[in-house]
C-alpha positions as CSV (number, residue, x, y, z in Angstrom):
1,M,58.3,36.0,-31.3
2,K,55.5,34.5,-29.2
3,G,53.0,34.8,-32.0
4,I,55.2,33.1,-34.5
5,K,55.9,30.2,-32.1
6,F,52.2,29.8,-31.5
7,L,51.4,29.7,-35.2
8,G,54.2,27.3,-35.8
9,A,53.1,25.0,-33.0
10,L,49.5,25.1,-34.3
11,A,50.6,24.3,-37.9
12,A,52.7,21.4,-36.7
13,A,49.8,20.0,-34.7
14,S,47.5,20.3,-37.7
15,L,49.9,18.6,-39.9
16,L,50.4,15.6,-37.6
17,F,46.6,15.3,-37.0
18,S,45.8,15.5,-40.7
19,F,48.3,12.8,-41.6
20,S,47.0,10.5,-38.8
21,V,43.5,10.9,-40.0
22,S,44.5,10.3,-43.6
23,A,46.5,7.2,-42.6
24,Q,43.2,5.6,-41.2
25,E,41.4,6.1,-44.5
26,N,42.2,3.3,-46.9
27,N,39.3,3.2,-49.3
28,N,41.4,5.2,-51.8
29,R,43.8,2.3,-52.2
30,D,43.8,-0.7,-54.5
31,E,43.7,-4.3,-53.6
32,N,47.4,-4.3,-52.9
33,G,47.2,-1.4,-50.5
34,K,48.8,1.1,-52.9
35,V,47.5,4.7,-53.0
36,V,45.4,5.3,-56.1
37,R,46.1,8.7,-57.8
38,G,45.0,10.4,-61.1
39,A,44.8,11.2,-63.9
40,Y,41.5,13.0,-63.4
41,E,38.9,14.2,-65.9
42,T,38.7,18.0,-66.4
43,N,35.7,19.6,-64.8
44,K,33.8,22.6,-66.1
45,W,35.1,26.0,-65.2
46,Y,32.5,26.6,-62.5
47,D,32.8,23.1,-60.9
48,N,34.9,22.6,-57.7
49,T,34.5,26.3,-56.8
50,F,34.0,27.5,-53.2
51,I,33.3,30.7,-51.2
52,G,34.1,31.3,-47.6
53,V,33.9,33.6,-44.6
54,A,36.0,33.5,-41.4
55,G,36.9,35.5,-38.3
56,G,39.8,35.4,-35.8
57,V,42.7,37.3,-34.4
58,N,45.9,39.0,-35.6
59,T,48.9,40.8,-34.3
60,V,51.8,42.9,-35.6
61,F,55.6,42.5,-35.4
62,D,57.8,45.5,-36.3
63,S,61.2,47.0,-35.5
64,Y,62.7,50.5,-35.2
65,E,66.4,51.2,-34.8
66,S,67.3,50.3,-31.2
67,H,63.9,49.1,-30.3
68,G,64.5,45.7,-31.9
69,F,61.8,43.3,-33.0
70,E,58.6,44.0,-31.0
71,L,55.1,42.6,-30.7
72,G,52.0,44.7,-31.0
73,Q,48.6,44.2,-29.4
74,Y,46.2,41.5,-30.6
75,G,43.2,42.6,-32.7
76,A,40.3,41.2,-34.7
77,A,40.6,39.7,-38.2
78,A,37.9,38.9,-40.8
79,E,38.0,37.5,-44.3
80,L,35.9,36.8,-47.4
81,Y,37.1,34.8,-50.3
82,F,36.3,32.6,-53.4
83,G,38.4,30.0,-55.2
84,K,38.6,26.9,-57.4
85,W,40.3,23.6,-57.3
86,Y,41.7,22.7,-60.8
87,T,43.0,19.3,-59.7
88,P,42.6,17.5,-56.3
89,A,45.9,19.0,-55.3
90,I,46.2,22.4,-57.0
91,G,43.9,25.4,-56.6
92,V,43.7,29.2,-56.3
93,R,41.9,31.6,-54.0
94,F,41.2,35.3,-54.1
95,G,39.8,37.4,-51.3
96,W,39.8,40.3,-48.8
97,Q,41.0,40.4,-45.3
98,G,40.2,43.1,-42.8
99,L,42.4,43.4,-39.7
100,S,42.3,45.8,-36.8
101,N,45.0,46.3,-34.2
102,E,45.5,48.6,-31.2
103,P,48.7,50.7,-31.7
104,R,51.7,50.1,-29.4
105,D,52.3,53.1,-27.2
106,F,55.9,54.3,-27.4
107,T,57.6,57.6,-28.3
108,H,60.5,57.9,-30.7
109,T,62.5,61.0,-31.6
110,Y,64.8,61.5,-34.6
111,E,66.4,64.3,-36.5
112,A,64.9,65.4,-39.8
113,G,66.8,67.6,-42.3
114,G,69.8,67.7,-40.0
115,S,68.4,70.1,-37.5
116,K,64.7,69.5,-36.9
117,T,63.5,67.0,-34.3
118,V,60.3,65.1,-34.9
119,T,58.5,63.1,-32.2
120,F,55.7,60.6,-32.8
121,S,53.9,57.9,-30.8
122,K,51.6,55.0,-31.3
123,W,52.8,54.2,-34.9
124,A,51.7,57.7,-36.0
125,F,48.1,56.9,-34.9
126,A,48.0,58.7,-31.6
127,N,44.3,59.4,-31.9
128,E,43.2,56.0,-33.0
129,E,41.7,53.3,-30.7
130,Q,42.1,50.6,-33.4
131,V,44.2,50.8,-36.6
132,P,42.3,49.2,-39.6
133,F,44.1,47.2,-42.3
134,N,42.7,45.8,-45.6
135,I,44.5,43.1,-47.6
136,L,43.5,42.2,-51.2
137,H,45.2,38.9,-51.9
138,G,45.5,35.9,-54.2
139,D,46.6,32.5,-53.0
140,F,48.2,29.5,-54.7
141,L,46.9,26.4,-52.8
142,W,48.5,23.0,-52.5
143,N,46.5,20.2,-51.0
144,I,49.3,18.1,-49.5
145,S,46.8,15.5,-48.2
146,N,45.6,14.7,-51.7
147,S,49.1,14.9,-53.1
148,I,50.6,12.4,-50.7
149,G,47.7,10.3,-49.5
150,G,45.8,10.2,-52.8
151,Y,42.5,11.9,-53.6
152,K,39.6,10.9,-51.4
153,E,36.3,12.9,-51.7
154,T,35.1,12.0,-48.1
155,R,38.4,12.6,-46.3
156,F,37.7,14.5,-43.0
157,W,40.8,16.6,-42.8
158,D,42.7,18.2,-45.7
159,F,46.0,20.0,-45.0
160,V,46.6,22.8,-47.5
161,P,49.7,25.0,-47.3
162,Y,49.7,28.0,-49.7
163,M,51.6,31.1,-50.8
164,S,49.8,34.4,-50.7
165,A,50.5,37.8,-52.3
166,G,48.6,41.0,-52.6
167,L,48.2,44.6,-51.5
168,L,47.9,45.9,-47.9
169,A,46.2,49.3,-47.1
170,V,46.3,51.1,-43.8
171,G,43.0,52.9,-43.2
172,A,44.2,56.1,-41.6
173,D,44.0,59.9,-42.0
174,S,45.6,61.0,-45.2
175,K,47.4,63.9,-43.4
176,T,49.3,61.4,-41.3
177,L,50.8,59.2,-44.0
178,I,52.6,59.7,-47.3
179,S,51.1,56.5,-48.8
180,N,48.8,53.8,-47.3
181,W,49.4,51.0,-49.9
182,E,52.1,48.5,-49.9
183,Y,52.9,45.0,-51.3
184,A,52.4,42.1,-49.0
185,M,53.2,38.4,-49.3
186,G,53.8,35.4,-47.1
187,P,53.1,31.7,-46.4
188,G,49.8,30.3,-45.1
189,L,48.3,27.1,-43.9
190,L,44.7,26.2,-44.5
191,N,43.1,23.3,-42.6
192,V,39.9,22.0,-44.2
193,L,37.6,19.8,-42.0
194,R,34.7,18.2,-44.1
195,L,31.3,18.6,-42.5
196,N,29.4,17.4,-45.5
197,D,29.6,17.6,-49.3
198,R,28.8,21.3,-49.4
199,I,30.2,22.7,-46.1
200,D,33.7,22.7,-44.7
201,L,35.0,24.0,-41.4
202,T,38.3,25.9,-41.9
203,L,41.2,26.9,-39.7
204,D,43.4,29.3,-41.6
205,M,46.8,30.8,-40.5
206,T,48.8,33.4,-42.5
207,Y,51.9,35.4,-42.0
208,Y,52.1,38.5,-44.3
209,I,55.4,40.3,-44.6
210,V,55.2,44.0,-45.6
211,A,58.1,46.4,-46.3
212,D,58.1,49.3,-43.7
213,R,59.0,52.1,-46.1
214,D,56.7,55.2,-45.8
215,F,53.2,53.9,-45.3
216,Y,53.0,52.6,-41.8
217,A,54.5,54.7,-39.0
218,M,56.1,57.9,-40.5
219,P,54.7,61.4,-40.2
220,Q,54.0,63.2,-43.4
221,G,57.2,64.3,-45.2
222,H,59.5,61.6,-43.9
223,V,60.5,58.1,-45.0
224,G,60.6,54.8,-43.2
225,Y,63.5,52.7,-42.1
226,G,63.4,50.2,-45.0
227,R,62.7,47.3,-42.6
228,F,59.8,44.8,-42.6
229,I,56.6,44.4,-40.7
230,G,54.9,41.1,-40.0
231,F,51.2,40.4,-39.8
232,P,50.5,36.9,-38.2
233,K,46.8,36.0,-38.4
234,A,44.6,33.0,-37.5
235,T,40.9,32.6,-38.3
236,V,38.2,30.0,-38.1
237,G,35.3,29.9,-40.6
238,L,33.1,28.1,-43.1
239,A,33.7,27.3,-46.7
240,F,30.7,26.5,-49.1
241,N,31.4,24.2,-52.0
242,L,29.5,25.1,-55.2
243,F,28.3,23.0,-58.2
244,K,30.2,19.7,-58.7
245,T,32.3,19.0,-55.6
246,N,34.3,15.9,-56.6
247,F,36.9,14.7,-59.3
248,D,36.4,11.7,-61.5
249,R,39.4,9.5,-62.5
250,H,39.9,8.5,-66.1
251,S,38.7,5.0,-66.8
252,S,41.7,2.6,-66.8
253,I,42.3,0.2,-69.7
254,T,44.1,-3.1,-69.0
255,P,46.3,-3.9,-71.9
256,T,46.5,-7.4,-73.4
257,I,49.7,-9.1,-72.2
258,I,51.4,-11.2,-74.9
259,P,54.2,-13.5,-73.7
260,V,57.6,-12.4,-75.1
261,P,59.7,-13.9,-76.6
262,F,57.3,-15.9,-78.9
263,T,57.7,-19.6,-79.3
264,L,57.6,-20.9,-82.9
265,D,54.2,-22.6,-82.3
266,Q,52.8,-19.3,-81.0
267,Y,54.2,-17.4,-84.0
268,N,52.7,-20.0,-86.4
269,D,49.3,-19.9,-84.6
270,L,49.2,-16.1,-84.8
271,A,50.3,-16.1,-88.5
272,A,47.5,-18.6,-89.3
273,K,44.9,-16.4,-87.5
274,V,46.1,-13.3,-89.4
275,K,45.8,-15.2,-92.8
276,A,42.3,-16.4,-91.9
277,L,41.3,-12.8,-91.0
278,E,42.7,-11.5,-94.3
279,A,40.7,-14.1,-96.2
280,E,37.6,-13.2,-94.3
281,N,38.2,-9.5,-95.0
282,A,38.6,-10.2,-98.7
283,A,35.3,-12.1,-98.8
284,L,33.5,-9.3,-97.0
285,K,34.8,-6.8,-99.6
286,D,33.4,-9.0,-102.4
287,K,30.0,-9.2,-100.6
288,I,30.1,-5.4,-100.2
289,A,30.8,-5.0,-104.0
290,A,28.0,-7.4,-104.9
291,L,25.5,-5.5,-102.6
292,E,26.5,-2.2,-104.1
293,A,25.9,-3.6,-107.6
294,E,22.5,-5.0,-106.5
295,N,21.5,-1.6,-104.9
296,A,22.7,0.4,-107.9
297,K,19.3,-0.1,-109.7
298,Y,17.5,1.6,-106.7
299,K,19.7,4.7,-106.4
300,N,17.5,6.8,-108.7
301,F,14.2,6.0,-106.8
302,K,12.1,9.0,-105.7
303,E,11.0,9.3,-102.1
304,G,7.3,8.5,-101.8
305,Q,7.0,7.0,-105.3
306,T,5.7,3.5,-105.8
307,Y,7.3,1.2,-108.3
308,I,6.5,-2.2,-109.9
309,Y,9.2,-4.6,-111.2
310,Q,8.4,-5.6,-114.8
311,N,10.5,-7.1,-117.5
312,G,13.8,-6.6,-115.6
313,S,13.2,-3.0,-114.7
314,F,11.2,-0.8,-112.2
315,I,8.3,1.2,-113.5
316,E,6.6,4.1,-111.6
317,T,3.0,3.4,-110.7
318,E,0.3,4.9,-108.4
319,A,-0.1,3.5,-104.9
320,T,-3.2,1.5,-104.0
321,V,-4.6,1.1,-100.6
322,A,-4.9,-2.5,-99.4
323,T,-8.2,-3.7,-97.9
324,P,-9.6,-4.5,-95.5
325,A,-9.1,-1.4,-93.4
326,I,-9.6,-1.4,-89.6
327,V,-10.9,1.5,-87.5
328,Y,-10.2,1.3,-83.7
329,F,-12.3,2.6,-80.8
330,D,-11.6,3.4,-77.1
331,L,-12.9,1.1,-74.4
332,G,-16.7,1.4,-74.1
333,S,-16.8,4.1,-76.8
334,A,-18.4,4.4,-80.3
335,K,-16.9,7.8,-81.0
336,L,-14.4,8.2,-83.8
337,S,-11.1,9.7,-82.7
338,Q,-9.3,12.4,-84.8
339,R,-6.7,9.8,-85.7
340,E,-9.2,7.3,-87.0
341,K,-11.1,10.0,-88.9
342,A,-7.8,10.8,-90.6
343,H,-7.4,7.2,-91.6
344,L,-10.9,7.1,-93.1
345,D,-10.2,10.3,-94.9
346,F,-7.1,8.8,-96.6
347,Y,-9.0,5.6,-97.3
348,A,-12.0,7.4,-98.9
349,E,-9.8,9.6,-101.0
350,N,-7.4,6.9,-102.3
351,A,-9.3,3.6,-102.4
352,L,-13.0,4.4,-102.7
353,D,-15.5,6.2,-104.9
354,A,-19.2,6.7,-104.9
355,D,-19.9,3.3,-106.5
356,T,-17.8,1.2,-104.2
357,E,-19.7,-1.3,-102.2
358,L,-18.6,-1.7,-98.6
359,L,-19.2,-4.1,-95.8
360,L,-18.7,-2.8,-92.2
361,I,-18.1,-5.6,-89.6
362,G,-18.4,-4.2,-86.0
363,S,-17.1,-5.9,-82.9
364,A,-16.4,-5.4,-79.1
365,D,-14.0,-7.1,-76.9
366,K,-15.5,-9.9,-74.8
367,D,-13.2,-9.2,-71.8
368,T,-15.4,-6.3,-70.8
369,G,-19.1,-5.8,-70.5
370,N,-21.6,-8.5,-71.4
371,A,-23.0,-10.0,-74.6
372,R,-26.0,-7.6,-74.7
373,I,-24.0,-4.5,-74.1
374,N,-21.2,-5.5,-76.5
375,Q,-23.8,-6.2,-79.3
376,K,-25.2,-2.8,-78.9
377,L,-21.8,-1.2,-78.8
378,S,-20.7,-3.0,-82.1
379,E,-23.9,-1.7,-83.8
380,Q,-23.2,1.9,-82.6
381,R,-19.6,1.6,-83.9
382,C,-20.8,0.4,-87.4
383,D,-23.3,3.3,-87.5
384,A,-20.5,5.9,-86.6
385,V,-18.3,4.7,-89.4
386,K,-21.2,4.5,-91.9
387,K,-22.3,8.0,-91.0
388,Y,-18.7,9.4,-91.4
389,L,-18.3,7.7,-94.9
390,A,-21.6,9.1,-96.0
391,G,-20.2,12.5,-95.3
392,K,-17.5,11.6,-97.9
393,G,-20.0,10.7,-100.5
394,I,-19.8,6.9,-100.0
395,N,-23.3,5.6,-99.4
396,N,-23.3,2.0,-100.7
397,V,-22.5,0.6,-97.3
398,E,-23.8,-2.6,-95.5
399,T,-23.2,-3.2,-91.8
400,L,-22.8,-6.4,-89.8
401,A,-22.6,-6.0,-86.0
402,E,-21.2,-9.2,-84.4
403,G,-20.8,-8.0,-80.8
404,D,-18.1,-10.0,-79.0
405,T,-18.6,-13.2,-81.0
406,N,-15.9,-12.4,-83.6
407,N,-12.8,-11.7,-81.4
408,M,-10.1,-12.7,-83.8
409,Y,-7.3,-10.9,-82.0
410,N,-5.6,-11.9,-78.7
411,T,-5.4,-8.2,-77.6
412,P,-8.7,-6.7,-76.3
413,A,-7.8,-3.3,-77.8
414,K,-7.7,-4.7,-81.3
415,N,-11.2,-6.3,-80.9
416,R,-12.8,-2.8,-80.2
417,S,-13.0,-2.1,-83.9
418,V,-14.9,-1.9,-87.2
419,T,-13.4,-3.7,-90.2
420,V,-14.1,-2.0,-93.6
421,K,-14.2,-4.5,-96.5
422,I,-14.8,-3.9,-100.2
423,K,-17.4,-6.3,-101.4
């Protein structure tokens, strides 16, 4: 019973320390000091997941007829697991535990079949230095710190009792045992100490109970005593939190508080407001109807088509390009960009023909360069546009380079241009 008492004392100390730490953390409380709890928003299936590894010690309790309840030797324990928190208080965990234990050395004799006497020792593992055990288990986790103290992402110590169930296998020679699998279940206590957002230090204690039927200590061909074997285990390890590691509360909505019961004046005031809103709503409906009637004449318009309004109706017409057109240049450059070439292409195809007389007015911004350089730059820009239009069959073009003397815009970029006018 020493192992059980030790685990019990360790669990009690963990609980007291966890509560004392939680009591000192008050930033999960409202302005009145009341603990703030959910509801919480649902996270994605892979959020709030974790994996872990741990190592420690285990022992075994068993009983055989007159021998009573006896304690085995202490051995090593290791575990790997993964899990998920569905809410700040409820989670699940699945994993593997590997235990090893030195068999207790005793000899027991009993009659089999009424006349035959069988003697065995060291739990049927006389040739084994260490007896290996493997446990595949699933755990239902309850974070009592978040349940009682309210969820707090940065809490240092979380106290998590759980119930575990699974299968336990004894790794022994098949000639020794009838079966080496048995159901196992029992309570556990997980202490989670937060190191940072991603890593936790864990102290885990479990007590598995397994039915001692025919898998643990019987020679082949015989059955067990129908009693139970206990596996206390304590480990220390690290848990690694994956993806999103916290929970978000739903936004709270403060309802409007209306005094009840109403006074007569309050009722009349509300009734007048309702009547005014109804009148406003009716007026808006009339405006909507008028706008719909106004827009009805546009409902058959074709996208991209130009119309003129004549004698009370709209008539389809061809689009015309407004003049003047403006071609822009980069700072210090007289080279036409692909964008400006596209503008000139459209302008030449839709607004000009071979007989159109054009005037090109070139300019440069006065904020850069000097008067001589800017005059030369404006001449080069006029020549670039004139040459490009000539390639489109438009040759009746006159140029006027004004340098930086005609800056009509307050933005320098707009003054680096050539204005194309139809004479």
